[in-house]
N, C-alpha and C positions, 0 to 999 in steps of 0.2 A: 428629730424633725425640729425646724427652727419655730419660734413663736409666731413668725409672719405666717408659716403655712397652717400652723395652728389655727390663727384668728381667721384666714380666708374660708377654711373648712368651716369654722364654728357660724361664720356669718352666711356661708351658702345653705346651712343645714336645711333651712326651709324648702328653699329652691329644689336642693337637691333631692329631698323627699317628695316633694310634689311632682317632680319630673319622672321620677322614680315611679311613683306609683301610676302616674299618667301613661307612662311607657307599658308597665306590666298589666295594666288594665286591660291593654288589648288583647292579653290572651285568655280572658274570660267572656270574650264575645261580648263586650259591652260596647265596643267601637266597630260596628260591622262597615264594609266597603269593599271597593275594588282591590284593595290590598291583601285581603284575606284571601283571595283567589291566587296569590303567588304559591309556588311549591313549596317554599320553605315555610309557610304560615304555621303555626301550631298552637294550640290554645291552652298548652301547658308551660308555665313560666320556666326559664333556663335555669339549670342548675348551677350553683355557684363554682368556680374553679380554683381547685388548690395551686398553688405555685405559677399562676397566670403571671406573664409580663409586667403587667399593670395592675393596682391594686386600687381600691376606690380612694380617692382623693389624689391620686397621681396626676400628673400633668404629661399629656403625650403632644407630640407634633404633627399636625395634619400633613399628609405628603403632597408633593405638587404632582397632580396627575394630568393627563391631556386635554381635561377640560379646565375652562377659567376658575372652577368653584371646586370645592371638596364637598360633595355630595353626601349627606346621611341617610341611611335607609329608615323605614317607619319602623321595620321589625327586623330582628337579627338573622339577616341573610345578605347573600352576595348583592352587592349594587349592580342591577342591572344596565345594559348599554342604554336603554330606552330611558332609564331614568324613572319609570313608572313607579317603582316602589321607593322614591325619594320624595319627601315633603319638605325638608329643611336642608341648610346647606350653611357654609363658612367658607373663609377663604383658606387656599393652601398654606403650608408654611407658617400657621399660627397655632398657639397653645389650645390644647384641648383638656379639659378636667373630667377624669373618668368618674363617672358616676354609678356604674354596676359592670361586674364581668361576669359571663356565663359561658357555658359550653352548649354550642348549637348542636341539633340533630346531625348536622354534616361534619361534626368532628372539629370544626374551626371554633376558636375562641372569639367571642364578640364583646364589644364594650359599648355602653350607653354611655355617650359623651356629651359635655356642654361646651360649644365654641363659639364665641362671638353673639352669642344671645339665643343660639340655636340648638337644639337638643336632637339626638337622635342615634342611630346605631352603626358602628365600623367594625370590619373584622381585623383582626390583629395585624394582619400583614400590610394594612393601610397605613399604620401608624408608626413612627419612630418615638424613641425614647426607653425609658421615662426621662424626661427634662427636669434637670436639677437647676435651671435657670432659664429666664425668659428675656427677649431683647430689651435692652435699656436697665435690666438689673447689675447691682455691683456685686463684685467677687473679690475675694484676697486669693492671691498666687501662692500656689505651694508645691514645693519641691517634694519629687519622689524620694522614696526612703535610700539614704545614702547619697543623695545628689545635692550640690549646693547651688546649681542653676537650673531652669527649666528649658526643656528643648521645645522650641515652637513648631507646629506642623504646618507644612505648605499644602494648600488645595492643588496647584498645578501638578503635584508628583502623588495626586492620591493621597494625600495626607500624611506623606513621610516626614520624618524628623528632619530639621534644617539647622544648622550651626548658628546663622544669624537672621532675623534678630534672637537674642537670648531674653529671658527674663528672669527678674531677680524675685527671689520668694518673698512674701509679706508685701506686694504691692498691689494697692486697690485699682481695680481695674472695671471697666464698663463693658457689659456683654454688647457688642455692636450689630452681631447677628449670628445665625445658627444654620449650619449646614447638617443635613442628614444623608449619608451615603453609607451604601452596603460595599466597604472597601473589603471585606474578606470572601465575600460570595455566599455566605450563609443564610441569606434570604433576611435578615435582620438589617435594617439601616443603624449605622453606628452615628452618634451626635458629637459635632464639633462645634466649639464656641469660638466667634471672632472677636479677639481682644486685642488691645494695643498697650503694650507695658512700657511704651515710651521710644522704643525703636524703630517702630513701624508694626503695621497689625498683621497678625497671622492668627493660627487657630491651637487650642489646648483642648483636651478632654476634661470632663468633671473631676479626673483623678488629680488635675493640678489644680483645682479651684476650689475654695471654700465659701460657705454663703447659702443663700443670698444674704448680702449685707443689708442692712437697713440704712444705713448712714456712711458717709464719708468723711473725710478728716475736714474739719469747720462747719460741718452741718448741725443743725439744732433738733432738738427733740423734745418731747413732754414726759415728765416722769409720771409713771403710773404703778399703782402699788402693786408690790411682789405678793405671789399667792399665798393666802393665809394671814396675811399683814392687815389690821382692821386700823390702825391710827394712821396720822398723816404724816408722819417722818418718813423720808426717803434716804435708806443706807447706801453708801458707797464704800467699796474695800480698799484697802491701801494697796493691794496688789492684785494682778489679772487672777483672781480666784473667787470661788463664792464667798459672799459675806457672810462674817462670822463676828460674834461679840468682841474676839479678839482682834480682828483687822479692820473693823468697822471705822470709817473716818470721822473724827470728831468735827463738830460743826453743824451749822444748820441747812437742811435740805429738805423740801417738803413734795409731797404729792402735788403735781401740777405744775412743779418748776420747770422752767425752761432750762435744757442740758445743752452744753456745746461741746462736741467732740473734738478731744485734743489728740488722741490715739488709738491704734486699732491692733490688737494681738490676738494670734490663734494659740491656745494651750491645750494640746489633747485635740478633742473634736469641737471644743467650745470657743467662740469667737467673743472676746472682751473689748470693752471700747473704755477709753480713758475719757471722763467726761467732767467737765467744770460746771459747777452749780453755785452761783453765786461766788462765795469767798473760798469756796473747799473745792477739792479736785480727788476722783477717785475712779475705779472700776466697776462696772457693771455688765451685763449682758442685754441682748436686744429683748429678752424676756420682760424686761422690766421698764420699758420705754417704748413710745411710738413715734414715729418719725419718718423722712424728716420734716419738721415744721417748716413751711416754706414761707407762709404770710403773715401779716400781723392784722389785728385790730384796725380797721380804716383803710386798708389796702383794698384796690377794686382788680377784678378779675373778670374773667371770660368762661362764660360755660363751654365746654368741650366734650360732646358725645361722640363716641365713634360710630360709624356707620355702620349696620350689618346688612348682608345680602337677605333678599325676601322676596317672595313671588308675589307681582302686582296684584294679583286677585286676592292675596291676603294681608293687604295692608290695613292697618287702623284705620278706622273712620271716626268720625265725630261722635257716632253712636255709640264707641266704645271708651269714649272719655277721652281719647288721646287727641294728639295735634292732627288736623286733616293732614291726610297724606300728601295731598299736592305741595302744602308747604313744606315736606320733610323730605322730598326727593328730588327739587330743583336742582338741576346743574348736575346731577349723578348721571353718568352713563349707565344705560340700561344694556343687560346681556340677555338674548335671547338663545334660550336652552336649545340644544340639538334637536332637529325632528326626530320623534322617537321612530323607532323601527321594530318589526317584529322579532322578539326574542324567543328562542327555542331553547328551552331548559335541558339538562341532563336528563331528565326522566320523560321526556317527550312533551311535557305541559308547554302551551304556547300562550304567552299574554302579548296583547297589541298597545303599544302606547297610544296617547291621545294627542291632541295639538299642541303646537309650541306654548310653552308659557314663558313670560318676560319676567325676568327676574331685575330688581331694582336695588339700589342701596338706599335703605331706610335709616333715617338718623330719629332715634326715640327723644323726648324731652328729659330733662332732668329732674326727678321727682324729690321734693323737699320734704322732710320728715318733721314731726313736731317734738323729736328727741334726737341726740346723736347715735344713730342706729341705722342698719340697713333699712331702705326701704319696703315696706309690706303694704299693698295696695288694697287687700280685701280681707275679709274675716274680722275676728274679735280684736286681733293684734294689729289692725290696719292703722298706720301712722302718718300716712302721705298728706300733706296740708297744702300742698301747691306744686306747680311746675314752673321750670324756666327753660324754653326752647334752647339748644345749642345754638352756640353764637351770641348769646344775649349777656351782656357787661353785668355784673354783680358786684355789691359792696359788700365787706365782711365786718360784721359785727363783732364777733367773739368765736372762740375756739375752744376745742377741749379734747382728750384723749380718751378713746373706747377701746375698740377692737382695731381702730386705726387714728388718723386724726381727723376730726370733723369741725368743718366751720357754720356758724350762724349767718346767714348770707339773706341779701333782699335783692331782688329783680324787679324790673319792671317790664310787663307785658302788655299787648295790644288787647283790649276788651271789646272795643266797638270801633270799625273803619268807617271812612266817607270817601267821597272822590272829589280831587281839588279840580280847578280849572281848567287844568289840562288833561283830565281824563284819568288821571293816575289815582290809584288806592293809597290813602294815608290814614295814620292812625288818628280817631277822633278822641278815644277815651283810654287811657292807661291805668292798669291795676298794678300796685306793688304786692309782690309774693314773698314772703318770709319763711324761712325754714331752716334746717339743718341739711348739709351734704357733704359727703366724703371729699378729701382732697384731690383724689385722682380724677375728678372730673373738672377741676379747676385749673386754668392757666394764667399766668401773670407774672408779677404784677403788672397792671398796665400804667403807662404814665399818664394817660388822657382816658376820659369817658365822653361819651355822647353829650352835647350840651356846651362842652368846654370851648373857650374861644383862644386859639393858640397861633404861633408865629412859625414862618417857615425860617430855616436856616438859610443864611444867604449863600447861593450857590454861584452867583456872580451873573445871572441873568438880567437884560435889560430890554425895554420897549424900545420902538423907534426913536424915542423923544431921551433916551438915556436913563428913564426911571426904574429902579431895582424892582424885577418882578420874580415871581415863582412859576414855573411851568407846571401844570396839573395833569398827570397821566391820567387818561380814562380808564384804566384798569389798574389794579394793585401790581405794584412793581418796586423792587429796590433802587434799578438804576433806571435814571432820566435819561436817553441818549439821543442822538440825531434821529433813530428809526422810531421813538416810542410814540404810540398813537396819544395825542394829547386831548384832553376835554377843552382847554383852554389856560389861561394865566391870571394870577392874581397879583394885586399891589402887594409887594413884600412888606410895607409899612403898617399895612391896615389888618393884616393876619387872615385868620380863617375861622368857622366854625365847624366843629365836628357834629356831623350827622348821622354818622354810621360807623359800623366795626365790623371788619373780618379777621378771622383767624385762620391760618393755613399751616398744616403739621408738615415737617421737613419729611421728603421721601425717603431719605437714607438714617435720619437719626431721629431720637426721641425729644424733638425739639420743635417750637413753634415759632411763628412770625407773626406780628400785628399790624394790620393796616388801618386807616381810619379813612371813612368817607367826608370829604372836607367840601365846604360850600363859600363862596364869596361872591361879590359884586365885582366883575373884572370883564375879560374879553374872550369870548368864545374862540375856540380853534375853527379855521375854515380850511378849504382845499390848498389856498394859497398863503396861509399863514393865520393871522388872527385878525378879528375886529377890532375898532379902536374905539375910545370914548369911555371905556369902563361902566358900561350900562346893562351888560348881559349878568345874567346869573349862572355862574360856572361851578359845575358839581364833578368832582373826580376824586382821585384816591391820593394817599399819601403814605409812606412809612414811616413808623415810629421814628426811626434815627433821624429822618430830615425835619421833625418838628420840635419845638421847644417852649416852653412855658413863656409868657410875657414879662418882659422885665417890670420888678416891682416899683 
């Protein structure tokens, strides 16, 4: 097990225990309800299973089923067509962490899993894996025994080997996607990883991949103390091997120092990283650093929290201390669950569904903590000191390494609103929130922040009098063409003020695009062209690459 997996398991320990106890509590009759009437319900906890395909802490892949969501059952039982025995769900083809495995009364193995912030049960046949990697992670290519090259697999031929492209061992690759297919008809879906070794994308199995890697060549990391080490010294080995008194590199490198990756090598089953630390260079493993370190103190970033599917009638409200539900679901397409039908089970018991329930995409806020550690909202160990809504710009004040990279950040949130002369709701008073947050919820660095005055790069556009102008799109877009709907135009030499920010995740890659809402005094767009005179307030959007800082 890599250190990365160990850290994630430790960080989720409290969550895992809470979910497990809550789920198993159902069997002691503490949570009565309609779901207890299902034929598979029992008040006896499931006995653990020896030799189960997934162990606690493993990651499975949810399957792509007929419905648009992967529904989890409230109890360990088959998912009914009416979905009456499901209260939580996640997206298909996403990772699900196994919290418990047990043998059901029907002979099937059921797993309590967590995926996308939801927890529930799934029968063994609905899951693929275990996953060794998830999309976006890095891996090192490894040749099979006796081979010097790695044969790639072709999806169009049911994942049979192809001669080209070939893959060279020792290459660092990114997991571009994951496919789960039962290629041999044994009822178990095999997992294939889409990678690009430099000659085109194709597929590999976990047999030809080592990792996950925490770093790529050139990435930075933070040195953390090795297990059992109490002083501030950070040792590097002169060779890709465990550090000993004989091979320790001489020179100064301390815990908390920034390391830069110079090389990566697999020795046996261990991945070693060649690191530069100040004036010295040596080898270590990813047990003794956290990374990559993406940002520096003073950088600006944006909060990005992934949306999770949730039933509309279970949305958090202001009474629970969360952001208002209406603010967190704007612009997301709702999914209506299929109309429940009468289900007759194998033993003759009949259950009838209820009315349609609407599923919406809910985006939770980022919880800030008073120390660099996972957020705990309640109890004696509560450490949450504030929140930053997703999409909010934040400034980095400091960073440190613990179970992962944490940043001390500040963000501005609206504490009181009012209505302007046009009837629009605007913020009347803001409050600054400060606390620690893990790196995975921060995207950037941002080139600009709301409140900045910036200039458009000259795209060659002019008004009727030949004055240079910038055409302002009404919606975020990278390309401003002849068919782009415009908000108006702004004088190029006067610049624009940034009044808002939007982050969009790439649909196929683990990458983000940043757009800025801008405002100027210019000419509004009309059906026939533009107003004239430059007296209009124009508000629209600009891509980051179309803007630049004013000349000093």
